[in-house]
N, CA, C and O of each residue as an XYZ file, in Angstrom:
348
protein
N       7.953      6.704      0.216
C       7.184      6.834      1.402
C       6.420      5.545      1.690
O       6.214      5.185      2.849
N       6.008      4.864      0.649
C       5.249      3.635      0.847
C       6.016      2.572      1.612
O       5.421      1.808      2.372
N       7.326      2.512      1.423
C       8.121      1.505      2.124
C       8.304      1.830      3.594
O       8.602      0.928      4.377
N       8.137      3.083      4.001
C       8.299      3.431      5.411
C       7.019      3.204      6.209
O       7.066      3.152      7.438
N       5.899      3.070      5.548
C       4.622      2.929      6.250
C       4.557      1.664      7.106
O       4.095      1.760      8.243
N       4.986      0.488      6.644
C       4.913     -0.682      7.535
C       5.670     -0.488      8.844
O       5.220     -0.959      9.888
N       6.802      0.190      8.808
C       7.565      0.410     10.036
C       6.854      1.368     10.976
O       7.063      1.309     12.188
N       6.021      2.244     10.445
C       5.298      3.200     11.282
C       3.976      2.661     11.794
O       3.460      3.152     12.797
N       3.420      1.666     11.130
C       2.071      1.210     11.454
C       2.064      0.027     12.418
O       1.194     -0.049     13.286
N       2.997     -0.882     12.285
C       2.975     -2.097     13.110
C       4.216     -2.172     13.990
O       5.159     -1.398     13.826
N       4.201     -3.105     14.912
C       5.340     -3.296     15.804
C       6.521     -3.891     15.041
O       6.360     -4.424     13.944
N       7.686     -3.794     15.624
C       8.915     -4.215     14.963
C       8.938     -5.654     14.498
O       9.562     -5.967     13.484
N       8.270     -6.532     15.219
C       8.289     -7.949     14.848
C       7.370     -8.258     13.664
O       7.402     -9.369     13.134
N       6.555     -7.292     13.245
C       5.616     -7.539     12.155
C       5.877     -6.675     10.925
O       5.119     -6.739      9.958
N       6.913     -5.887     10.945
C       7.197     -4.987      9.819
C       7.451     -5.775      8.541
O       6.931     -5.423      7.483
N       8.236     -6.827      8.630
C       8.559     -7.619      7.437
C       7.312     -8.282      6.857
O       7.165     -8.368      5.638
N       6.422     -8.745      7.716
C       5.194     -9.382      7.230
C       4.319     -8.382      6.486
O       3.833     -8.671      5.392
N       4.118     -7.214      7.072
C       3.304     -6.208      6.398
C       3.982     -5.713      5.127
O       3.320     -5.486      4.114
N       5.301     -5.544      5.178
C       6.029     -5.133      3.978
C       5.928     -6.146      2.858
O       5.828     -5.772      1.689
N       5.953     -7.431      3.202
C       5.848     -8.460      2.161
C       4.440     -8.518      1.578
O       4.276     -8.755      0.382
N       3.425     -8.306      2.412
C       2.050     -8.262      1.895
C       1.887     -7.073      0.964
O       1.282     -7.194     -0.101
N       2.422     -5.928      1.360
C       2.370     -4.728      0.522
C       3.118     -4.960     -0.790
O       2.641     -4.572     -1.857
N       4.275     -5.585     -0.711
C       5.077     -5.866     -1.895
C       4.350     -6.832     -2.833
O       4.357     -6.638     -4.048
N       3.732     -7.857     -2.280
C       2.980     -8.810     -3.088
C       1.848     -8.113     -3.832
O       1.646     -8.340     -5.025
N       1.113     -7.264     -3.119
C       0.011     -6.539     -3.756
C       0.493     -5.660     -4.896
O      -0.143     -5.593     -5.948
N       1.608     -4.992     -4.687
C       2.150     -4.138     -5.742
C       2.606     -4.932     -6.957
O       2.326     -4.545     -8.091
N       3.304     -6.037     -6.729
C       3.751     -6.857     -7.859
C       2.595     -7.541     -8.575
O       2.610     -7.684     -9.797
N       1.604     -7.957     -7.817
C       0.438     -8.597     -8.419
C      -0.300     -7.608     -9.319
O      -0.635     -7.925    -10.460
N      -0.545     -6.419     -8.800
C      -1.216     -5.395     -9.607
C      -0.352     -4.973    -10.788
O      -0.868     -4.722    -11.877
N       0.943     -4.895    -10.582
C       1.845     -4.513    -11.667
C       1.898     -5.539    -12.786
O       2.108     -5.184    -13.945
N       1.708     -6.805    -12.450
C       1.708     -7.822    -13.500
C       0.326     -8.015    -14.128
O       0.218     -8.449    -15.275
N      -0.713     -7.697    -13.389
C      -2.072     -7.860    -13.896
C      -2.518     -6.671    -14.757
O      -3.259     -6.853    -15.724
N      -2.078     -5.473    -14.417
C      -2.593     -4.282    -15.098
C      -2.275     -4.213    -16.594
O      -3.145     -3.773    -17.345
N      -1.103     -4.612    -17.084
C      -0.912     -4.577    -18.540
C      -1.843     -5.531    -19.283
O      -2.340     -5.214    -20.364
N      -2.071     -6.692    -18.696
C      -2.979     -7.651    -19.319
C      -4.396     -7.096    -19.332
O      -5.073     -7.139    -20.359
N      -4.847     -6.572    -18.189
C      -6.198     -6.034    -18.097
C      -6.379     -4.832    -19.020
O      -7.431     -4.679    -19.641
N      -5.373     -3.991    -19.111
C      -5.443     -2.845    -20.025
C      -5.582     -3.319    -21.464
O      -6.385     -2.780    -22.225
N      -4.805     -4.320    -21.834
C      -4.904     -4.860    -23.188
C      -6.266     -5.441    -23.492
O      -6.810     -5.230    -24.575
N      -6.817     -6.172    -22.543
C      -8.150     -6.748    -22.740
C      -9.189     -5.642    -22.890
O     -10.035     -5.708    -23.782
N      -9.137     -4.631    -22.034
C     -10.117     -3.552    -22.094
C      -9.992     -2.732    -23.382
O     -11.002     -2.355    -23.976
N      -8.769     -2.456    -23.810
C      -8.584     -1.686    -25.047
C      -9.026     -2.497    -26.252
O      -9.644     -1.958    -27.170
N      -8.713     -3.794    -26.260
C      -9.134     -4.650    -27.366
C     -10.659     -4.749    -27.425
O     -11.246     -4.729    -28.507
N     -11.285     -4.855    -26.273
C     -12.733     -4.997    -26.216
C     -13.462     -3.710    -26.589
O     -14.409     -3.730    -27.375
N     -13.012     -2.588    -26.017
C     -13.730     -1.328    -26.215
C     -13.159     -0.460    -27.332
O     -13.859      0.397    -27.870
N     -11.892     -0.677    -27.683
C     -11.246      0.154    -28.693
C     -10.853      1.530    -28.185
O     -10.548      2.419    -28.980
N     -10.854      1.717    -26.875
C     -10.547      3.013    -26.282
C      -9.742      2.820    -24.998
O      -9.848      1.789    -24.333
N      -8.937      3.825    -24.661
C      -8.179      3.795    -23.415
C      -8.941      4.464    -22.271
O      -8.408      4.575    -21.167
N     -10.146      4.902    -22.506
C     -10.907      5.622    -21.490
C     -11.137      4.769    -20.238
O     -10.882      5.231    -19.125
N     -11.607      3.552    -20.404
C     -11.911      2.702    -19.243
C     -10.648      2.366    -18.440
O     -10.692      2.446    -17.212
N      -9.522      1.994    -19.072
C      -8.317      1.756    -18.264
C      -7.860      2.996    -17.490
O      -7.425      2.877    -16.345
N      -7.953      4.179    -18.097
C      -7.559      5.392    -17.380
C      -8.504      5.694    -16.220
O      -8.056      6.070    -15.137
N      -9.794      5.532    -16.439
C     -10.762      5.762    -15.364
C     -10.564      4.735    -14.256
O     -10.643      5.081    -13.077
N     -10.309      3.488    -14.612
C     -10.061      2.444    -13.620
C      -8.807      2.760    -12.804
O      -8.796      2.575    -11.587
N      -7.764      3.229    -13.462
C      -6.553      3.632    -12.742
C      -6.807      4.778    -11.780
O      -6.271      4.797    -10.672
N      -7.628      5.739    -12.204
C      -7.962      6.862    -11.330
C      -8.770      6.402    -10.127
O      -8.549      6.875     -9.012
N      -9.698      5.491    -10.344
C     -10.515      4.977     -9.240
C      -9.640      4.229     -8.233
O      -9.805      4.393     -7.024
N      -8.723      3.420     -8.722
C      -7.821      2.687     -7.826
C      -6.955      3.665     -7.033
O      -6.725      3.454     -5.842
N      -6.475      4.726     -7.671
C      -5.661      5.723     -6.972
C      -6.458      6.439     -5.890
O      -5.937      6.681     -4.801
N      -7.697      6.776     -6.169
C      -8.537      7.433     -5.167
C      -8.820      6.489     -4.001
O      -8.774      6.908     -2.844
N      -9.108      5.238     -4.287
C      -9.352      4.256     -3.223
C      -8.098      4.075     -2.367
O      -8.193      3.977     -1.143
N      -6.935      4.030     -2.995
C      -5.684      3.907     -2.238
C      -5.458      5.123     -1.352
O      -5.028      4.983     -0.207
N      -5.739      6.300     -1.861
C      -5.598      7.507     -1.055
C      -6.534      7.517      0.138
O      -6.135      7.892      1.240
N      -7.764      7.111     -0.071
C      -8.731      7.038      1.028
C      -8.303      5.990      2.053
O      -8.441      6.201      3.257
N      -7.787      4.868      1.577
C      -7.322      3.827      2.490
C      -6.176      4.340      3.355
O      -6.153      4.087      4.559
N      -5.223      5.059      2.758
C      -4.131      5.616      3.551
C      -4.647      6.624      4.563
O      -4.186      6.637      5.705
N      -5.593      7.467      4.170
C      -6.138      8.444      5.109
C      -6.851      7.770      6.280
O      -6.720      8.205      7.424
N      -7.596      6.720      5.993
C      -8.339      6.044      7.055
C      -7.449      5.176      7.939
O      -7.658      5.098      9.150
N      -6.461      4.527      7.338
C      -5.617      3.612      8.103
C      -4.528      4.321      8.887
O      -4.059      3.794      9.895
N      -4.119      5.492      8.454
C      -3.006      6.196      9.102
C      -3.454      7.470      9.806
O      -2.661      8.400      9.950
N      -4.668      7.530     10.232
C      -5.168      8.766     10.827
C      -4.751      8.951     12.277
O      -4.702     10.085     12.754
N      -4.450      7.872     12.991
C      -4.051      7.989     14.394
C      -2.563      8.331     14.480
O      -1.769      7.864     13.664
N      -2.187      9.143     15.466
C      -0.763      9.453     15.617
C       0.035      8.211     15.985
O      -0.473      7.312     16.654
N       1.265      8.169     15.552
C       2.145      7.027     15.802
C       2.884      7.279     17.111
O       3.482      8.341     17.290
N       2.848      6.325     18.017
C       3.497      6.474     19.317
C       4.952      6.044     19.231
O       5.249      4.915     18.841
N       5.843      6.928     19.587
C       7.271      6.636     19.538
C       7.680      5.772     20.721
O       8.599      4.964     20.586
N       7.040      5.907     21.863
C       7.420      5.167     23.060
C       7.349      3.663     22.861
O       8.256      2.943     23.277
N       6.280      3.174     22.229
C       6.131      1.730     22.046
C       7.187      1.181     21.095
O       7.644      0.053     21.275
N       7.581      1.949     20.093
C       8.602      1.487     19.153
C       9.959      1.441     19.828
O      10.712      0.491     19.616
N      10.293      2.435     20.633
C      11.584      2.458     21.321
C      11.669      1.343     22.352
O      12.731      0.743     22.516
N      10.582      1.054     23.046
C      10.564     -0.007     24.041
C      10.739     -1.371     23.379
O      11.434     -2.240     23.906
N      10.111     -1.549     22.234
C      10.199     -2.837     21.569
C      11.606     -3.139     21.076
O      12.041     -4.290     21.106
N      12.310     -2.130     20.629
C      13.660     -2.327     20.108
C      14.615     -2.743     21.222
O      15.647     -3.361     20.961
N      14.280     -2.413     22.436
C      15.128     -2.833     23.554
C      15.664     -1.660     24.350
O      16.602     -1.825     25.130
N      15.098     -0.495     24.176
C      15.513      0.681     24.902
C      15.041      0.542     26.349
O      13.835      0.548     26.599
N      15.958      0.416     27.300
C      15.604      0.225     28.706
C      15.804      1.501     29.509
O      15.765      1.465     30.739
N      16.017      2.629     28.836
C      16.288      3.878     29.547
C      15.041      4.473     30.164
O      15.157      5.349     31.021
N      13.850      4.040     29.771
C      12.634      4.637     30.322
C      12.048      3.864     31.459
O      11.022      4.260     32.012
């Protein structure tokens, strides 16, 4: 579902840009999180903080999706942009 969101949120000429920003964020977090987890576990001796941090990030992401995608998506503007001249 995450990959379909850029196509629903922005116009056709900007889908790739938003998708690449989303992809960069995911890869950056995916490469940073094992290192950060290791540092936190080594420092504290417990997995509690990494799990709580993961939960906080998930809640923030959920709230961001709710706030950013709350308006209905207009189909007319997407069809017009693609080149549909029937309307």
